[in-house]
Every structure is written in C-alpha cells, then in structure tokens.
PDB file of N, CA, C and O in Angstrom:
ATOM      1  N   MET A   1      22.972  -9.186  27.445  1.00  0.00           N
ATOM      2  CA  MET A   1      22.834 -10.128  26.363  1.00  0.00           C
ATOM      3  C   MET A   1      21.371 -10.251  25.915  1.00  0.00           C
ATOM      4  O   MET A   1      21.080 -10.335  24.722  1.00  0.00           O
ATOM      5  N   MET A   2      20.473 -10.260  26.878  1.00  0.00           N
ATOM      6  CA  MET A   2      19.048 -10.381  26.547  1.00  0.00           C
ATOM      7  C   MET A   2      18.554  -9.152  25.778  1.00  0.00           C
ATOM      8  O   MET A   2      17.723  -9.274  24.878  1.00  0.00           O
ATOM      9  N   HIS A   3      19.069  -7.961  26.136  1.00  0.00           N
ATOM     10  CA  HIS A   3      18.665  -6.733  25.450  1.00  0.00           C
ATOM     11  C   HIS A   3      19.108  -6.764  23.993  1.00  0.00           C
ATOM     12  O   HIS A   3      18.367  -6.342  23.106  1.00  0.00           O
ATOM     13  N   LEU A   4      20.308  -7.261  23.747  1.00  0.00           N
ATOM     14  CA  LEU A   4      20.817  -7.353  22.380  1.00  0.00           C
ATOM     15  C   LEU A   4      19.965  -8.300  21.540  1.00  0.00           C
ATOM     16  O   LEU A   4      19.672  -8.007  20.381  1.00  0.00           O
ATOM     17  N   TYR A   5      19.567  -9.430  22.114  1.00  0.00           N
ATOM     18  CA  TYR A   5      18.723 -10.396  21.417  1.00  0.00           C
ATOM     19  C   TYR A   5      17.336  -9.799  21.137  1.00  0.00           C
ATOM     20  O   TYR A   5      16.810  -9.937  20.033  1.00  0.00           O
ATOM     21  N   ALA A   6      16.752  -9.140  22.138  1.00  0.00           N
ATOM     22  CA  ALA A   6      15.423  -8.546  21.970  1.00  0.00           C
ATOM     23  C   ALA A   6      15.455  -7.433  20.936  1.00  0.00           C
ATOM     24  O   ALA A   6      14.531  -7.304  20.132  1.00  0.00           O
ATOM     25  N   SER A   7      16.504  -6.635  20.949  1.00  0.00           N
ATOM     26  CA  SER A   7      16.635  -5.548  19.982  1.00  0.00           C
ATOM     27  C   SER A   7      16.785  -6.094  18.561  1.00  0.00           C
ATOM     28  O   SER A   7      16.179  -5.579  17.622  1.00  0.00           O
ATOM     29  N   SER A   8      17.580  -7.117  18.419  1.00  0.00           N
ATOM     30  CA  SER A   8      17.771  -7.727  17.106  1.00  0.00           C
ATOM     31  C   SER A   8      16.478  -8.366  16.605  1.00  0.00           C
ATOM     32  O   SER A   8      16.129  -8.237  15.432  1.00  0.00           O
ATOM     33  N   LEU A   9      15.777  -9.047  17.491  1.00  0.00           N
ATOM     34  CA  LEU A   9      14.519  -9.684  17.119  1.00  0.00           C
ATOM     35  C   LEU A   9      13.471  -8.648  16.726  1.00  0.00           C
ATOM     36  O   LEU A   9      12.741  -8.834  15.752  1.00  0.00           O
ATOM     37  N   ALA A  10      13.399  -7.559  17.482  1.00  0.00           N
ATOM     38  CA  ALA A  10      12.425  -6.512  17.166  1.00  0.00           C
ATOM     39  C   ALA A  10      12.734  -5.876  15.814  1.00  0.00           C
ATOM     40  O   ALA A  10      11.820  -5.575  15.046  1.00  0.00           O
ATOM     41  N   GLY A  11      13.999  -5.673  15.525  1.00  0.00           N
ATOM     42  CA  GLY A  11      14.379  -5.112  14.228  1.00  0.00           C
ATOM     43  C   GLY A  11      14.027  -6.033  13.084  1.00  0.00           C
ATOM     44  O   GLY A  11      13.552  -5.581  12.042  1.00  0.00           O
ATOM     45  N   THR A  12      14.252  -7.311  13.265  1.00  0.00           N
ATOM     46  CA  THR A  12      13.941  -8.291  12.223  1.00  0.00           C
ATOM     47  C   THR A  12      12.439  -8.414  12.008  1.00  0.00           C
ATOM     48  O   THR A  12      11.971  -8.450  10.870  1.00  0.00           O
ATOM     49  N   VAL A  13      11.689  -8.477  13.094  1.00  0.00           N
ATOM     50  CA  VAL A  13      10.229  -8.584  12.990  1.00  0.00           C
ATOM     51  C   VAL A  13       9.656  -7.321  12.346  1.00  0.00           C
ATOM     52  O   VAL A  13       8.747  -7.404  11.521  1.00  0.00           O
ATOM     53  N   GLY A  14      10.178  -6.165  12.715  1.00  0.00           N
ATOM     54  CA  GLY A  14       9.716  -4.915  12.101  1.00  0.00           C
ATOM     55  C   GLY A  14      10.009  -4.865  10.613  1.00  0.00           C
ATOM     56  O   GLY A  14       9.171  -4.441   9.818  1.00  0.00           O
ATOM     57  N   LEU A  15      11.211  -5.303  10.241  1.00  0.00           N
ATOM     58  CA  LEU A  15      11.576  -5.330   8.829  1.00  0.00           C
ATOM     59  C   LEU A  15      10.655  -6.248   8.042  1.00  0.00           C
ATOM     60  O   LEU A  15      10.171  -5.876   6.973  1.00  0.00           O
ATOM     61  N   LEU A  16      10.411  -7.438   8.559  1.00  0.00           N
ATOM     62  CA  LEU A  16       9.524  -8.382   7.876  1.00  0.00           C
ATOM     63  C   LEU A  16       8.095  -7.856   7.788  1.00  0.00           C
ATOM     64  O   LEU A  16       7.424  -8.041   6.772  1.00  0.00           O
ATOM     65  N   PHE A  17       7.631  -7.202   8.850  1.00  0.00           N
ATOM     66  CA  PHE A  17       6.282  -6.646   8.854  1.00  0.00           C
ATOM     67  C   PHE A  17       6.134  -5.569   7.779  1.00  0.00           C
ATOM     68  O   PHE A  17       5.183  -5.602   6.998  1.00  0.00           O
ATOM     69  N   PHE A  18       7.066  -4.618   7.734  1.00  0.00           N
ATOM     70  CA  PHE A  18       6.948  -3.531   6.767  1.00  0.00           C
ATOM     71  C   PHE A  18       7.225  -3.996   5.342  1.00  0.00           C
ATOM     72  O   PHE A  18       6.670  -3.432   4.399  1.00  0.00           O
ATOM     73  N   PHE A  19       8.061  -5.000   5.162  1.00  0.00           N
ATOM     74  CA  PHE A  19       8.271  -5.565   3.836  1.00  0.00           C
ATOM     75  C   PHE A  19       7.004  -6.254   3.345  1.00  0.00           C
ATOM     76  O   PHE A  19       6.638  -6.125   2.177  1.00  0.00           O
ATOM     77  N   THR A  20       6.335  -6.986   4.232  1.00  0.00           N
ATOM     78  CA  THR A  20       5.071  -7.630   3.881  1.00  0.00           C
ATOM     79  C   THR A  20       4.007  -6.587   3.565  1.00  0.00           C
ATOM     80  O   THR A  20       3.234  -6.762   2.623  1.00  0.00           O
ATOM     81  N   LEU A  21       3.956  -5.514   4.332  1.00  0.00           N
ATOM     82  CA  LEU A  21       3.012  -4.429   4.079  1.00  0.00           C
ATOM     83  C   LEU A  21       3.280  -3.783   2.723  1.00  0.00           C
ATOM     84  O   LEU A  21       2.345  -3.472   1.986  1.00  0.00           O
ATOM     85  N   PHE A  22       4.552  -3.581   2.394  1.00  0.00           N
ATOM     86  CA  PHE A  22       4.934  -3.020   1.104  1.00  0.00           C
ATOM     87  C   PHE A  22       4.509  -3.932  -0.045  1.00  0.00           C
ATOM     88  O   PHE A  22       3.986  -3.458  -1.053  1.00  0.00           O
ATOM     89  N   LEU A  23       4.732  -5.235   0.104  1.00  0.00           N
ATOM     90  CA  LEU A  23       4.326  -6.178  -0.937  1.00  0.00           C
ATOM     91  C   LEU A  23       2.813  -6.209  -1.110  1.00  0.00           C
ATOM     92  O   LEU A  23       2.317  -6.313  -2.232  1.00  0.00           O
ATOM     93  N   ALA A  24       2.075  -6.118  -0.001  1.00  0.00           N
ATOM     94  CA  ALA A  24       0.615  -6.099  -0.089  1.00  0.00           C
ATOM     95  C   ALA A  24       0.143  -4.844  -0.826  1.00  0.00           C
ATOM     96  O   ALA A  24      -0.796  -4.912  -1.619  1.00  0.00           O
ATOM     97  N   ALA A  25       0.779  -3.710  -0.574  1.00  0.00           N
ATOM     98  CA  ALA A  25       0.414  -2.476  -1.278  1.00  0.00           C
ATOM     99  C   ALA A  25       0.714  -2.585  -2.773  1.00  0.00           C
ATOM    100  O   ALA A  25      -0.066  -2.110  -3.598  1.00  0.00           O
ATOM    101  N   LEU A  26       1.833  -3.204  -3.121  1.00  0.00           N
ATOM    102  CA  LEU A  26       2.164  -3.398  -4.537  1.00  0.00           C
ATOM    103  C   LEU A  26       1.159  -4.306  -5.231  1.00  0.00           C
ATOM    104  O   LEU A  26       0.716  -4.022  -6.344  1.00  0.00           O
ATOM    105  N   VAL A  27       0.806  -5.394  -4.568  1.00  0.00           N
ATOM    106  CA  VAL A  27      -0.169  -6.319  -5.147  1.00  0.00           C
ATOM    107  C   VAL A  27      -1.507  -5.617  -5.347  1.00  0.00           C
ATOM    108  O   VAL A  27      -2.149  -5.787  -6.383  1.00  0.00           O
ATOM    109  N   TYR A  28      -1.927  -4.831  -4.362  1.00  0.00           N
ATOM    110  CA  TYR A  28      -3.187  -4.099  -4.486  1.00  0.00           C
ATOM    111  C   TYR A  28      -3.130  -3.091  -5.631  1.00  0.00           C
ATOM    112  O   TYR A  28      -4.083  -2.963  -6.399  1.00  0.00           O
ATOM    113  N   ALA A  29      -2.023  -2.383  -5.741  1.00  0.00           N
ATOM    114  CA  ALA A  29      -1.908  -1.344  -6.766  1.00  0.00           C
ATOM    115  C   ALA A  29      -1.876  -1.923  -8.174  1.00  0.00           C
ATOM    116  O   ALA A  29      -2.393  -1.307  -9.106  1.00  0.00           O
ATOM    117  N   PHE A  30      -1.283  -3.085  -8.339  1.00  0.00           N
ATOM    118  CA  PHE A  30      -1.143  -3.654  -9.682  1.00  0.00           C
ATOM    119  C   PHE A  30      -2.122  -4.786  -9.962  1.00  0.00           C
ATOM    120  O   PHE A  30      -2.001  -5.461 -10.985  1.00  0.00           O
ATOM    121  N   TRP A  31      -3.084  -5.006  -9.079  1.00  0.00           N
ATOM    122  CA  TRP A  31      -4.092  -6.045  -9.321  1.00  0.00           C
ATOM    123  C   TRP A  31      -4.948  -5.628 -10.518  1.00  0.00           C
ATOM    124  O   TRP A  31      -5.423  -4.493 -10.551  1.00  0.00           O
ATOM    125  N   PRO A  32      -5.157  -6.501 -11.493  1.00  0.00           N
ATOM    126  CA  PRO A  32      -5.867  -6.124 -12.727  1.00  0.00           C
ATOM    127  C   PRO A  32      -7.275  -5.578 -12.509  1.00  0.00           C
ATOM    128  O   PRO A  32      -7.703  -4.694 -13.252  1.00  0.00           O
ATOM    129  N   SER A  33      -7.998  -6.069 -11.526  1.00  0.00           N
ATOM    130  CA  SER A  33      -9.372  -5.595 -11.337  1.00  0.00           C
ATOM    131  C   SER A  33      -9.438  -4.179 -10.763  1.00  0.00           C
ATOM    132  O   SER A  33     -10.502  -3.561 -10.793  1.00  0.00           O
ATOM    133  N   ASN A  34      -8.340  -3.655 -10.248  1.00  0.00           N
ATOM    134  CA  ASN A  34      -8.322  -2.293  -9.710  1.00  0.00           C
ATOM    135  C   ASN A  34      -7.983  -1.250 -10.764  1.00  0.00           C
ATOM    136  O   ASN A  34      -8.043  -0.052 -10.486  1.00  0.00           O
ATOM    137  N   LYS A  35      -7.632  -1.679 -11.955  1.00  0.00           N
ATOM    138  CA  LYS A  35      -7.191  -0.757 -12.998  1.00  0.00           C
ATOM    139  C   LYS A  35      -8.272   0.268 -13.344  1.00  0.00           C
ATOM    140  O   LYS A  35      -7.977   1.457 -13.463  1.00  0.00           O
ATOM    141  N   GLN A  36      -9.503  -0.173 -13.505  1.00  0.00           N
ATOM    142  CA  GLN A  36     -10.582   0.740 -13.877  1.00  0.00           C
ATOM    143  C   GLN A  36     -10.824   1.779 -12.786  1.00  0.00           C
ATOM    144  O   GLN A  36     -11.048   2.951 -13.089  1.00  0.00           O
ATOM    145  N   THR A  37     -10.782   1.367 -11.542  1.00  0.00           N
ATOM    146  CA  THR A  37     -10.974   2.300 -10.437  1.00  0.00           C
ATOM    147  C   THR A  37      -9.875   3.353 -10.420  1.00  0.00           C
ATOM    148  O   THR A  37     -10.160   4.541 -10.269  1.00  0.00           O
ATOM    149  N   PHE A  38      -8.619   2.933 -10.573  1.00  0.00           N
ATOM    150  CA  PHE A  38      -7.508   3.879 -10.549  1.00  0.00           C
ATOM    151  C   PHE A  38      -7.549   4.823 -11.744  1.00  0.00           C
ATOM    152  O   PHE A  38      -7.232   6.005 -11.608  1.00  0.00           O
ATOM    153  N   GLU A  39      -7.933   4.319 -12.905  1.00  0.00           N
ATOM    154  CA  GLU A  39      -8.040   5.191 -14.077  1.00  0.00           C
ATOM    155  C   GLU A  39      -9.149   6.221 -13.888  1.00  0.00           C
ATOM    156  O   GLU A  39      -8.993   7.378 -14.278  1.00  0.00           O
ATOM    157  N   HIS A  40     -10.272   5.808 -13.289  1.00  0.00           N
ATOM    158  CA  HIS A  40     -11.359   6.743 -13.015  1.00  0.00           C
ATOM    159  C   HIS A  40     -10.907   7.817 -12.030  1.00  0.00           C
ATOM    160  O   HIS A  40     -11.181   9.000 -12.232  1.00  0.00           O
ATOM    161  N   MET A  41     -10.225   7.417 -10.981  1.00  0.00           N
ATOM    162  CA  MET A  41      -9.737   8.379  -9.992  1.00  0.00           C
ATOM    163  C   MET A  41      -8.714   9.333 -10.595  1.00  0.00           C
ATOM    164  O   MET A  41      -8.650  10.498 -10.202  1.00  0.00           O
ATOM    165  N   ALA A  42      -7.910   8.854 -11.546  1.00  0.00           N
ATOM    166  CA  ALA A  42      -6.910   9.706 -12.184  1.00  0.00           C
ATOM    167  C   ALA A  42      -7.560  10.762 -13.071  1.00  0.00           C
ATOM    168  O   ALA A  42      -7.003  11.842 -13.261  1.00  0.00           O
ATOM    169  N   ARG A  43      -8.748  10.452 -13.617  1.00  0.00           N
ATOM    170  CA  ARG A  43      -9.435  11.407 -14.487  1.00  0.00           C
ATOM    171  C   ARG A  43     -10.293  12.409 -13.715  1.00  0.00           C
ATOM    172  O   ARG A  43     -10.724  13.405 -14.296  1.00  0.00           O
ATOM    173  N   LEU A  44     -10.550  12.184 -12.452  1.00  0.00           N
ATOM    174  CA  LEU A  44     -11.433  13.063 -11.684  1.00  0.00           C
ATOM    175  C   LEU A  44     -11.012  14.535 -11.684  1.00  0.00           C
ATOM    176  O   LEU A  44     -11.878  15.395 -11.842  1.00  0.00           O
ATOM    177  N   PRO A  45      -9.740  14.868 -11.518  1.00  0.00           N
ATOM    178  CA  PRO A  45      -9.387  16.290 -11.496  1.00  0.00           C
ATOM    179  C   PRO A  45      -9.660  17.024 -12.806  1.00  0.00           C
ATOM    180  O   PRO A  45      -9.862  18.239 -12.796  1.00  0.00           O
ATOM    181  N   ILE A  46      -9.671  16.313 -13.928  1.00  0.00           N
ATOM    182  CA  ILE A  46      -9.886  16.994 -15.200  1.00  0.00           C
ATOM    183  C   ILE A  46     -11.323  16.866 -15.715  1.00  0.00           C
ATOM    184  O   ILE A  46     -11.704  17.555 -16.660  1.00  0.00           O
ATOM    185  N   ASP A  47     -12.109  15.998 -15.106  1.00  0.00           N
ATOM    186  CA  ASP A  47     -13.517  15.859 -15.494  1.00  0.00           C
ATOM    187  C   ASP A  47     -14.361  16.799 -14.646  1.00  0.00           C
ATOM    188  O   ASP A  47     -14.566  16.561 -13.455  1.00  0.00           O
ATOM    189  N   GLU A  48     -14.844  17.855 -15.262  1.00  0.00           N
ATOM    190  CA  GLU A  48     -15.619  18.841 -14.507  1.00  0.00           C
ATOM    191  C   GLU A  48     -17.063  18.400 -14.289  1.00  0.00           C
ATOM    192  O   GLU A  48     -17.681  18.817 -13.310  1.00  0.00           O
ATOM    193  N   ASP A  49     -17.614  17.576 -15.164  1.00  0.00           N
ATOM    194  CA  ASP A  49     -19.023  17.208 -15.076  1.00  0.00           C
ATOM    195  C   ASP A  49     -19.264  15.983 -14.184  1.00  0.00           C
ATOM    196  O   ASP A  49     -20.415  15.606 -13.966  1.00  0.00           O
ATOM    197  N   GLU A  50     -18.225  15.369 -13.677  1.00  0.00           N
ATOM    198  CA  GLU A  50     -18.397  14.160 -12.867  1.00  0.00           C
ATOM    199  C   GLU A  50     -19.018  14.455 -11.513  1.00  0.00           C
ATOM    200  O   GLU A  50     -19.921  13.737 -11.083  1.00  0.00           O
ATOM    201  N   GLY A  51     -18.564  15.476 -10.844  1.00  0.00           N
ATOM    202  CA  GLY A  51     -19.080  15.768  -9.515  1.00  0.00           C
ATOM    203  C   GLY A  51     -18.539  14.808  -8.482  1.00  0.00           C
ATOM    204  O   GLY A  51     -17.444  14.267  -8.637  1.00  0.00           O
ATOM    205  N   ASP A  52     -19.298  14.599  -7.436  1.00  0.00           N
ATOM    206  CA  ASP A  52     -18.884  13.723  -6.346  1.00  0.00           C
ATOM    207  C   ASP A  52     -19.621  12.401  -6.427  1.00  0.00           C
ATOM    208  O   ASP A  52     -20.624  12.224  -5.736  1.00  0.00           O
ATOM    209  N   LYS A  53     -19.165  11.476  -7.236  1.00  0.00           N
ATOM    210  CA  LYS A  53     -19.833  10.199  -7.388  1.00  0.00           C
ATOM    211  C   LYS A  53     -19.225   9.121  -6.514  1.00  0.00           C
ATOM    212  O   LYS A  53     -19.792   8.034  -6.407  1.00  0.00           O
ATOM    213  N   TRP A  54     -18.070   9.392  -5.875  1.00  0.00           N
ATOM    214  CA  TRP A  54     -17.407   8.372  -5.062  1.00  0.00           C
ATOM    215  C   TRP A  54     -17.611   8.643  -3.631  1.00  0.00           C
ATOM    216  O   TRP A  54     -17.127   7.892  -2.785  1.00  0.00           O
TER     217      TRP A  54
END
C-alpha cells in the first residue's frame, strides 16, 4: 500500500514540476522584452557581416 501511495505521489509531483517548467519556458519565450534578442538570433545565420558578437 505504501509503494502505491509513493508511486502515485512521485508521478503527481513530477507532472506538476514539468508542467511548471513548461509554463516558465513559455513565459520566457513570449516575454515582450525578449523579442529583440530572439529576432537578432534568428537573423544570425543569414547575416554574414555580423560575426561573433554574442
């Protein structure tokens, strides 16, 4: 009985942890102040004169 409870608790805690991690990644990706950084990084492969500025 204790193993079943521990297994269920571990599954629930893991699910909540990874869901929270996923939400944090979404918030970071769509945060307005990060837009300029992401746009700059997206242009790096096609900008030949930029070099290694990051």
